[in-house]
C-alpha positions in Angstrom: 44.6 64.5 27.3 43.6 63.0 24.1 43.9 59.5 25.5 41.5 60.2 27.5 39.2 62.4 26.1 39.1 59.6 23.5 38.8 56.6 25.8 35.4 59.0 27.7 34.2 59.8 24.2 34.3 56.1 23.0 32.8 55.1 27.2 29.8 57.3 26.2 29.0 56.3 22.6 29.0 52.7 24.3 26.5 54.1 27.1 24.3 55.9 24.4 24.3 53.0 22.1 23.2 50.8 25.0 20.6 53.1 25.9 19.1 53.4 22.4 19.3 49.7 22.1 17.6 49.0 25.6 14.9 51.6 25.0 14.0 50.3 21.7 13.9 46.8 21.8 12.2 47.4 25.2 8.5 46.0 25.1 7.6 49.4 27.9 9.6 51.7 29.3 8.6 53.6 32.4 7.7 57.2 33.3 7.8 57.9 29.4 6.7 57.4 25.7 9.7 55.7 23.9 9.9 58.0 21.4 10.3 60.7 23.7 13.2 58.5 25.0 14.9 58.9 22.6 14.4 61.9 21.9 15.9 62.1 25.4 18.7 59.5 24.9 20.1 61.3 21.7 19.5 64.8 22.4 20.8 64.8 26.1 24.3 63.5 25.9 25.3 61.8 28.7 22.5 62.6 30.7 20.6 61.4 28.1 21.3 57.4 29.1 21.5 58.0 32.6 18.3 59.1 32.9 16.8 56.2 30.4 18.7 53.6 31.8 17.2 55.5 35.9 14.2 56.5 35.2 13.3 54.7 31.1 14.3 51.1 32.1 11.3 48.5 32.1 11.5 46.8 35.6 11.3 42.9 35.0 8.2 41.6 36.5 8.1 38.6 38.8 7.4 34.9 36.6 3.9 33.1 37.3 4.3 31.1 40.4 7.4 31.9 41.0 8.1 33.6 44.9 8.3 36.7 45.4 10.2 36.6 48.2 13.9 38.2 48.3 16.3 35.8 50.3 18.7 32.9 49.9 17.5 30.3 47.6 16.3 27.4 48.8 17.8 24.1 49.2 18.4 22.2 45.3 18.1 18.5 47.1 17.6 17.5 50.2 21.2 17.3 51.3 21.7 20.5 51.0 18.6 22.5 54.0 20.3 21.4 57.1 16.5 21.1 58.8 15.7 18.7 56.9 19.4 17.3 57.9 18.2 17.5 61.6 14.7 16.3 61.4 16.4 12.8 59.7 19.1 13.1 63.1 16.5 12.8 65.0 13.8 10.0 63.1 17.4 8.5 63.0 18.4 8.2 66.5 15.0 7.8 67.4 14.6 4.9 65.6 17.6 3.0 66.5 16.9 3.7 70.4 14.0 1.8 69.5 16.1 -1.3 68.3 18.9 -0.9 71.0 15.7 -0.6 73.9 14.5 -4.4 71.2 17.7 -5.9 71.3 17.9 -5.5 75.4 14.4 -6.8 76.1 15.7 -10.1 73.8 19.1 -10.1 75.7 16.8 -9.9 78.8 14.2 -12.7 77.7 17.2 -14.9 76.2 19.4 -14.3 80.0 16.0 -15.6 81.6 15.4 -18.3 79.8 18.2 -19.9 81.2 
């Protein structure tokens, strides 16, 4: 039982320290001024740090020029893009068909000349 108490006290201390570091090092905090968040973290033992992480921690703004779209990341290279590979396959198939038709025409011309 004592080990459990020591473990929980250590976990609460780590949570307290992380919340204090987060509150003091953040450029901006949400919902309350910074000094009130520090007071809440220090005065309310377990709920203060949890409240800071849920309601006071700043939301990271989207990067400028970056897409806001959430979902699958874009392919890193053309080889990873199935749409590109599909278009290459159809383009290559079309070129091969044209080349085959040209060879057949040349072969027929050669047979007609004999």
